[in-house]
C-alpha positions as a Markdown table, in Angstrom:
| # | Residue | x | y | z |
|---|---|---|---|---|
| 1 | Met | -22.7 | 188.3 | 137.6 |
| 2 | Ala | -22.5 | 185.3 | 140.0 |
| 3 | Leu | -25.6 | 183.3 | 140.7 |
| 4 | Lys | -26.6 | 182.6 | 144.3 |
| 5 | Ala | -28.6 | 179.7 | 145.5 |
| 6 | Arg | -31.7 | 180.8 | 147.3 |
| 7 | Glu | -32.5 | 177.5 | 149.1 |
| 8 | Asn | -30.4 | 178.4 | 152.1 |
| 9 | Ser | -30.9 | 182.1 | 152.3 |
| 10 | Leu | -33.3 | 181.9 | 155.2 |
| 11 | Ser | -31.0 | 179.7 | 157.2 |
| 12 | Ala | -28.0 | 181.9 | 156.3 |
| 13 | Trp | -29.9 | 184.9 | 157.6 |
| 14 | Ala | -30.9 | 183.0 | 160.7 |
| 15 | Phe | -27.2 | 182.0 | 161.4 |
| 16 | Leu | -26.0 | 185.6 | 160.9 |
| 17 | Ile | -28.8 | 187.1 | 163.0 |
| 18 | Gly | -28.1 | 184.4 | 165.7 |
| 19 | Val | -24.4 | 185.4 | 165.9 |
| 20 | Ile | -25.2 | 189.1 | 166.0 |
| 21 | Leu | -27.9 | 188.5 | 168.6 |
| 22 | Ala | -25.6 | 186.5 | 170.7 |
| 23 | Val | -22.9 | 189.1 | 170.8 |
| 24 | Leu | -25.5 | 191.8 | 171.5 |
| 25 | Val | -27.1 | 189.8 | 174.3 |
| 26 | Gly | -23.8 | 189.0 | 175.8 |
| 27 | Ala | -22.6 | 192.6 | 175.6 |
| 28 | Ser | -25.9 | 194.1 | 176.9 |
| 29 | Thr | -26.1 | 191.7 | 179.9 |
| 30 | Ala | -22.6 | 192.7 | 181.0 |
| 31 | Leu | -22.8 | 196.4 | 180.3 |
| 32 | Ile | -26.5 | 197.3 | 181.2 |
| 33 | Pro | -27.5 | 196.3 | 184.6 |
| 34 | Phe | -31.2 | 196.7 | 184.1 |
| 35 | Lys | -33.4 | 194.6 | 186.3 |
| 36 | Thr | -35.8 | 193.9 | 183.5 |
| 37 | Leu | -33.0 | 192.6 | 181.3 |
| 38 | Thr | -31.7 | 190.3 | 184.0 |
| 39 | Ala | -35.4 | 189.2 | 184.8 |
| 40 | Tyr | -35.9 | 188.2 | 181.1 |
| 41 | Ser | -32.4 | 186.6 | 180.8 |
| 42 | Pro | -33.7 | 183.0 | 180.7 |
| 43 | Gln | -36.2 | 183.8 | 177.9 |
| 44 | Ile | -33.5 | 185.6 | 175.9 |
| 45 | Tyr | -31.1 | 182.7 | 176.2 |
| 46 | Ala | -34.0 | 180.3 | 175.4 |
| 47 | Val | -34.4 | 182.2 | 172.1 |
| 48 | Leu | -30.7 | 181.8 | 171.4 |
| 49 | Val | -31.0 | 178.0 | 172.1 |
| 50 | Leu | -34.1 | 177.7 | 169.8 |
| 51 | Leu | -32.3 | 179.6 | 167.1 |
| 52 | Gly | -29.3 | 177.3 | 167.5 |
| 53 | Val | -31.6 | 174.3 | 167.1 |
| 54 | Phe | -33.1 | 175.8 | 164.0 |
| 55 | Ile | -29.6 | 176.5 | 162.6 |
| 56 | Gly | -28.6 | 172.9 | 163.3 |
| 57 | Phe | -31.7 | 171.5 | 161.5 |
| 58 | Val | -31.8 | 173.8 | 158.5 |
| 59 | Asn | -28.5 | 175.5 | 157.9 |
| 60 | Val | -26.1 | 172.7 | 157.7 |
| 61 | Thr | -26.4 | 170.0 | 155.1 |
| 62 | Gly | -24.4 | 167.4 | 153.3 |
| 63 | Lys | -20.7 | 168.0 | 152.9 |
| 64 | Asp | -20.7 | 171.2 | 155.0 |
| 65 | Ser | -21.7 | 169.3 | 158.2 |
| 66 | Glu | -18.1 | 168.1 | 158.8 |
| 67 | Lys | -16.7 | 171.6 | 158.5 |
| 68 | Phe | -19.5 | 172.9 | 160.7 |
| 69 | Met | -18.9 | 170.3 | 163.4 |
| 70 | Ile | -15.2 | 171.0 | 163.5 |
| 71 | Ala | -15.6 | 174.8 | 163.6 |
| 72 | Gly | -18.6 | 174.4 | 166.1 |
| 73 | Thr | -16.6 | 172.2 | 168.4 |
| 74 | Val | -13.6 | 174.4 | 168.4 |
| 75 | Leu | -15.9 | 177.4 | 169.0 |
| 76 | Val | -17.6 | 175.7 | 171.9 |
| 77 | Val | -14.4 | 174.4 | 173.6 |
| 78 | Val | -12.6 | 177.7 | 173.1 |
| 79 | Ser | -15.6 | 179.7 | 174.4 |
| 80 | Lys | -16.0 | 177.6 | 177.4 |
| 81 | Phe | -12.3 | 177.7 | 178.4 |
| 82 | Gly | -12.1 | 181.4 | 177.3 |
| 83 | Met | -15.1 | 182.2 | 179.5 |
| 84 | Asp | -13.4 | 180.8 | 182.6 |
| 85 | Ser | -9.9 | 182.2 | 182.0 |
| 86 | Val | -10.9 | 185.6 | 180.7 |
| 87 | Lys | -12.8 | 186.5 | 183.8 |
| 88 | Gly | -9.6 | 186.1 | 185.8 |
| 89 | Ser | -7.1 | 187.6 | 183.4 |
| 90 | Leu | -8.9 | 190.6 | 182.1 |
| 91 | Ile | -10.7 | 191.6 | 185.3 |
| 92 | Gly | -8.1 | 194.4 | 185.9 |
| 93 | Ile | -8.9 | 196.3 | 182.8 |
| 94 | Gly | -12.7 | 195.9 | 183.2 |
| 95 | Val | -13.7 | 193.7 | 180.3 |
| 96 | Gly | -13.6 | 190.3 | 181.9 |
| 97 | Ser | -17.3 | 190.1 | 182.5 |
| 98 | Leu | -18.1 | 191.5 | 179.1 |
| 99 | Val | -16.1 | 188.9 | 177.2 |
| 100 | Gly | -17.3 | 186.1 | 179.4 |
| 101 | Ser | -20.9 | 187.1 | 178.9 |
| 102 | Ile | -20.4 | 187.2 | 175.1 |
| 103 | Phe | -18.8 | 183.8 | 175.2 |
| 104 | Ala | -21.7 | 182.4 | 177.3 |
| 105 | Ser | -24.3 | 183.7 | 174.8 |
| 106 | Leu | -22.3 | 182.2 | 171.9 |
| 107 | Leu | -22.3 | 178.9 | 173.8 |
| 108 | Ala | -26.1 | 179.1 | 174.1 |
| 109 | Leu | -26.3 | 179.5 | 170.3 |
| 110 | Phe | -23.6 | 177.0 | 169.1 |
| 111 | Val | -24.0 | 174.1 | 171.5 |
| 112 | Pro | -27.5 | 173.0 | 170.3 |
| 113 | Ala | -26.6 | 173.7 | 166.7 |
| 114 | Thr | -23.4 | 171.5 | 166.9 |
| 115 | Ile | -25.3 | 168.7 | 168.7 |
| 116 | Ile | -28.1 | 168.7 | 166.1 |
| 117 | Val | -25.6 | 168.6 | 163.2 |
| 118 | Ala | -23.6 | 165.8 | 164.9 |
| 119 | Leu | -26.8 | 163.8 | 165.4 |
| 120 | Lys | -27.8 | 164.3 | 161.8 |
| 121 | Thr | -24.4 | 163.2 | 160.7 |
| 122 | Val | -24.4 | 160.1 | 162.8 |
| 123 | Phe | -27.9 | 159.1 | 161.6 |
| 124 | Ser | -26.8 | 159.7 | 158.0 |
| 125 | Ile | -23.7 | 157.4 | 158.4 |
| 126 | Ala | -25.9 | 154.7 | 160.0 |
| 127 | Asn | -28.4 | 155.0 | 157.1 |
| 128 | Val | -31.4 | 155.3 | 159.4 |
């Protein structure tokens, strides 16, 4: 039986919940045109941003920060370019706004997390 470290279980769950929440928020804002959902959209995205800040501070430590920054940067860049290009190319089959909305919610989660990890890495290199 393999032993699992429990020190990062809260942050791992926060990361998993954040990704699932980002996909659900993106899909629901594109598929369900409720006025209450669109009225609370800034608060929903604020929760994703705060969860991203929490993930950046707690989840990524030490040697994993380089891998996270590379993966996070790739995800942010691809999501941004994908969000713009998918709206034009998939609009004919009706999923352009859905995919673009999911990319936007993933950006709201991963941009703050990647920035926090990058700042933590810069400060650790500078020995501040």
